[in-house]
N, C-alpha and C positions, 0 to 999 in steps of 0.2 A: 301089243305095243312094247311090252317089257322085253320081248325076245328080239326086237330089232336092234341090230348092231350098226348097220349103216344103210343109208338110202342114197342111190347114185343115179343121176341122169346122164346117159351116155349115148353115143351113136350106135345104131344097130349094126351088128356084124353078121355076115353069113354063117359064122360059127354058132350064132344064136338060133338058127332056123328051127331046129327040131323042138327046142323048148318053146319058141314063139308059136309054133303050130299047136302045141298042146294047150298053151294059154288061150289062144284064140278059140279053140274048140270049147274050152271050159267057160269062156266069156259069152259065147253065142249059142247057148243050149237049145234055143227055139229055132235056130236057123241051120239047116243041114249043110254040110260041106262048107262051113263058113270059115275058111282059112285060105291064105294065099299060098300058091305053090312056090317051091324053092326058086325056080327060075324067075318068077315074078319079083320076089324079094331081091334077088340078085340084080335084076334090071333096075329096080328103084335105087339100090345102093350105088350102082354104077352111074346112073343118070344124075342123082341128086343126093349125095351122102348126107349133107347137112339137114335134109328134110326128114330123115328117118331116125327116130330116137326111141329109146326104151328107158323105163325106170326100173332099176334093180334094187330089191331089198334083200340084204344078206346074200348078194350075188345071184339072186334068182329073179327072173323077169316078173314084174308085178303089173306093168302097163306098157302101152306102146302108142306112138303117134306116127303116122305115115302121111307124106304130103308130096305134092308136085307143084311146079309153077306153070301157070297157063296164061295165055293171052285171052283175057276175059271177054274182050270184044268179039272174039270169034265164036262165042257161044251165046245162045239166047237162054231165057229163063225156063224153057221147056226141055232142055237137054237132060237126059237121064244119066245115072251114075256110069252106066256102061259107055255112053258116048263121051262123057267127060274124061274117062280114063283111057280112051282109045281102044275100046273093047278089051279092057284089062291089060293092054300092052304098055300103057303109059307113053304112047307115042305123042300124046298131046302136051307133054312136058316140053317147055322151052325156056332157056335162060333169058330170053328176051321178053318174057311175059311180064304181066303187071300185078298178078294176084297169086297168092299162096293158096292152093286148093287142098283142103283136108280130105284125104281119102280114107283115113282110118284113125280112130281113137278108141281105145278100150282099156279097162282095168280088170284084172283078175278078181273074181267075186270076193275072195277072202280079204282082199286089200281095199275094198270099197269103203268109203266113209273116212278116208285118211287124207282127202284133198290132193290125191296124186294127180287127178285129172287137171286140176288147176295148174300144177307144175308143168304139165305137158302143154297146156294152152299158153301159159306165160312164156314158155320157150318159143312157141310158134310166133307169138307177138314180137318178141325180141328179134327173132330171125327175120320177120317181115320188115321191121324197122331197119335192121342192119343191111338188108338187101335193097332197101328203098323201094319196096313194093307198095302198091296202092292200098292193099288190104288183104284180108283173109276171107275165104268163102267155103262153104260146104253144105251138103244136104244133111240136115239133122233128122234122125229117126224120131218117131213119136210112138214108142212101144206100148203105151196104154190105150192107143186109139181103138184097138179092136174091141174094147169093152163098151165103147160108146158109138161105134160106127152106125148102128141101127137108128139112133136118135139124133146124132149130131153130124153136120158136115165137117170136113177137116178145118174149114175156116172158123166155124163155131167152136170147135174143140180148142183151137189155138187161142181164141179169145178167152175162153174159160180158164185155160192154163195160165195165161198172162194175168188174169184177175184173181188167181189163186183159188178158183172154185174147183179146179181139178188138179191133182198132183201128177205130173209127168216127170219122172226123175231125170231123164236125159235132157228134155227141153228146158226144164227149170234150171238145170245146172248150166246149160249153155247161155241162157239169158242172164244168169247171175254173173257170168264171166264176160259181160259187156258185148255179147253177140246179139244183134237185133234181127228178128225175123222179117223177111222182106216178101216172101211168096210161098204159097203152097205148091209143091212139086208132085205131079201125078205120075204114077208108074215109074217112080225114081229107082227103087230097088225091088225087083220082082220077087225075090225070095223073102222079103220082110213081111211075113203074114201078120205079125203083131201090129205093124203100122199100116196094114192093108195096102202096102206098096206106096204109101204116101210118105213124103218127107217135107221138111220146112227148110227153105233156103235161108241160111244164116250168114250174116256178114259182119265183119269187124273192120272199121276204117282206121288206117294208119295216119294219125294226125300229123306225123312228121314227114309224110311223103312229099318229095320235091320233084315236080315235073322237070324233065330235062329241058334246059334252056337252049334256044336256038341261036342266041347271041351271047356275047361275053358280058353278062351282067348278073348280079346277085341281088337278092332281097335280104336285107340284114335282119337278124333275129334278136340281137341285143341292140336296142335303139337308145341313143343318148339324147335327152331333151335339154335344151337351154332356154330357160324362162327369164325374161327381162322385166324386172320390177322397176318401172321407169319413173324417175323423179320429174314432176312437172316443175319447170323453172322458165324464166324469160329467155328467149333467144332473139338475137338481133335480126337474124334472117334465116332463110331455108338452109343455106350452106352450113351455118352453125349447128342447126338441128341435125342435119345429116352427118355432120362430123361426130356428134355425140352418139348417134345411132350406129355409125361404123365402129366406134370404140367398143360398144357392147357386142356387135357381131364378131369383131376381132377377138374379144375376150372369150365368148362361148365357143368360137371356132378353135381357139387355142387349146381348149379342153376336148377337142375332137367331137363336139356335139353334132348330131345329125339335123337338128332343128333349132332355129332361133324363133321364139314366139314373142311378138310385141303386143302391148295392150291396145285396147280400143281407144281411138282418138288420141294417140300419143302425140300427134302434131298440133294439138289444140293451142299450145303456147303461141303459135304464129297468128292467132286471132287477135292478139293484143293490139296490133297495128290498126285493126279495124274496129276498135271499141267504140269509135264515134258513130258507127253505123248501127241501124236497127239489127237486132240479133239474127233474124233470118237472113239478112243481107251479109252479115259478117261471116257466117258459116259458109255461105255460097262463095265468098271470096277465098275462104280457106280451101274450098274444093278445087280451086285453080292450081294448087300445088300437087294434087294427087298424082297426076301423070308423071311429073318429074321425080317424085318420091319412089314410085314403082319402078321407073327406069333405073334409078340408082340402086334400089334393092336387088333388082335382077342382076345387075352388074356385080354387086357385092356377093350374091349367092354363088356366082361362078368363081369369082376370084378367091373367096374364102372357103369354097367347097362345102357349102351348107345350104339346107333348105330353109328359106325365110318365110315365116307367116307374118304378114305386115300388120297384124292387129286389125284396126279398121280406120277408114278415112272417109270423109264426106265426098260424094261424087254426084255431079249433075248430069242426068241423061234425059233427053227430050223434055227439058225444063223442069224435071222432077228431081228432088233431092233424095239421094239414097245414102245408106250407111253400108259401105262395102270394104272388102279387103282382098288381098291377092296372095296366092301361094307362088312364091318365086323359087323354082326348083334349081338345084345346083347344075342341072344339065342345060339350063338356059330357058326352059319352058315356063310359061306364066299362065295361071288360071285364076278366075275371079270367083268370089263368093259374096253373098249378100246377107244382111240382117233382115230376117223375115218379119219379126215382130218388133216394131219400134215402140219405145215406151210412150206413155201419155205425155210426158214432158217433151220428148223429141218431136212428137207430132204437134203439140201446142205451141212450143216456143220457137222451133225451127221450121215447122212445116214439112218435116221429113216423112217419107212413105216407106212402107215395107217392100222388100223384094219378093221374087217369086221362085228363085232357083234354089233347090236343095239337092245335093249330091255328094258322093264320096270322091276322094281324089287318090289316084294311084301315085305312089312314090317308091323310091328305092328302099324304103323301110316298110312297105306294105300299104294297105288302104287306110286313109285317115279321113276324119270328118272335122269340120270347123263350124262352130256356132258362135255368133257374136253376143256376148253378155245375156240380155233378156231372153234370147232364144233358148238358152239351156234350161229355162224354167218351164218349158213346154216339152214334156217327155216324149210326145209323139215324134218329134223331129229326130232325136237321137235314136229312137227305136227303128225308124225307117233307115237311118244310116247303118245301124247294126245289122239289119237284114241284108244290106248290100256288102257286108263283110268288113265293116270298120273295126280296126284294132285300137286306134288312138283317137280320142276326141280332143281337139284344141279349142279353148274358150278364151279369147281376148275379152277383157271386160273393163268397165269404168264405173265405179260406184262412189258416191259422195259420202255416204254415211255408213256406219257399221250395220245398220238395218239392211240397207241395200246389198252390202257385201255378203251378209249372212244368207240372203236369199240365193245369190249366185253360188256361194260356196256349198251350201247344203244340197241344192238341186244338182250341182255338178257331181257331188259324191254319190248321190242316188243314181245318177246316170251311169256311173262306173259299175255299180253293183247290178243294176237291172239289165244292163247291156253287156256285162262281162267284158269290159274294155278298160283301158287306161284313159284318164281324163286329166289334162293339164290346163290350168287356168293362170292367166297373167294379167295384172292390173297396174294402174298408176298410183303414185303416192304424192303427197305434198299439196300445194295450193297455187292458184293463179289469181291473185287479187285484181288483176287488170283485165280479166276475161269474163264477160257476163255469162252466167249459167254454167260456169266451170270453176267455181270458187275453190272448192275443197275436194280432196280425194281420200278414200280409205281403201287399203288393199293388203292382202297377204296371198302371194302367189303360191300355188300348191300343185302337187301331182297325186292324184287319187288312183287307187287300185280296187279290184273286187275284194271281198272279204272271204277268204278261204285259206286253207293251210299253207299254200305256196306264197301267200302275200302277207303283208303286215296285218296284224290282228285288228288294228283300227282303220285299215283301208287307206292309210296315208303313207305314200312312198317318200315324199320330201315336202318340206314347207319352208318358205322364206320368213324372215322377221317382219312383223307387222310394221307397215308405214316407214320402211327404210329402203332407200335405193340400193339394189343389189341384183345379182344374177343367181339363179337356182339351177343346179345341174343334177339330173337324175337319170339313171339307166332303167329301162323297162325291158322285160324279157317277153317277146311275142309268143314263144313256145309255151310259156306258162298259161297263156290264154287258151291255146289249143287243148291243153290238158284239162283246164277248167271246163271248157265246153263239153268235153267227153266224160270226165270223171269227177266233176265237182261235187261237193256235199249237197248242193242244190244246183239245179240247171235252169236258171231264169229264162233263157231263150228257148230251150227245148220244151219246157213244161208249160208253155203258154196254151191256154184252152182255145185253140183256133176253131174248135167246133162251136164255140160260143160267140167269138168276135173276130174281126179282121181289121188290119190297118194297111192302108194302101195310099199311094199318091194319086191325086186327080190328074 
């Protein structure tokens, strides 16, 4: 190490060929004629110069990585190294391909142990991201397999390597660099006697890959959330309530928010006119306003260019009373969601029943989920949404006491951690002395994140002031979730023991 003056990662040049040949021969002592011909190197450089790099130490080649781009769908998992490289002509390379295929990585023996291979792999990953390719793939050698081939199948050998019962320097290194084994390849490299001609298909997924859009639309990566902490107050009529709602939509839209989230039962003040009725009848009268509110919200979503989550509203269908909400997208489309678990109080006082529909919603900001208040206290629901690709979970809520709020808040934060997603909660504050069963409210609207290095250490992105009417604006970065899924300190979604349990919708 003390003799090293400089380490340089640079593109391979044809002028390097003779030295490259010597380094390859020194690196593959157990494989005869294990070097590329000058004409082959010339072809690689001509076809794909960015894919051919070397590491030089004191201006001498210490390692090399060669690669091509292939249309992965044109090959099956049984293809050999010879077939994947077009009989070593590299005719399989295409700039229209979707996968960076590694055809060579080696380090000169005297320079091993210096993490030079990691530099080469990191370069490949950065190149893959820059070219917007789906991922990296290659057949990895298992050079220690010849010692075990009489007592272990390749699959058994791979399992023992992954469990650290057997040390395989090549395979261990590749797994430690985030490549995952997907298949055993038979007769992959005929001259590889140490591996008994077997190899392991290794893949790395580019989490930033963006599929080419067929229409002029984009999915935003930085998403701005607008949470409305709504003050319960008397309103003379529906128009006055909608005027107040539009004020908040205008405000969060003015900050260029992508979503406006209202609380659960934010329209409850309109029940005051029906206070003379039994409570179950009063809330059914309130349900008569729901269609008009959603029509207005859909219109506002378009005019203010914002996706509106309507919190929740009572709705009567087939003579049954439900707690529902609507996602009013800025493109004019509207979708309905339901509260699945009604509280004992909702069932006893209002005669409300739980819905049956659980699903994610596609938006121009990715997939979202919406759970109304009590539903966030049931972890199975959000886990099912996470399995469908949810990035942001919205939770409109209504709680009267700090005890009830704490249940919603703490469960919502747990959902962010265990599902590796963002969670936004919005509630109402104040009191309604003239509305039965809706006397007081306690709330602190918040945006939660997972707890890892890229996020706030306490998992709180933003929080409103307790029990004060206000809006809360927060930006969330969807790409950080992709990195977390792949490279997080812990991987709550990936590490589930699905061999012991499963979760599925009926």
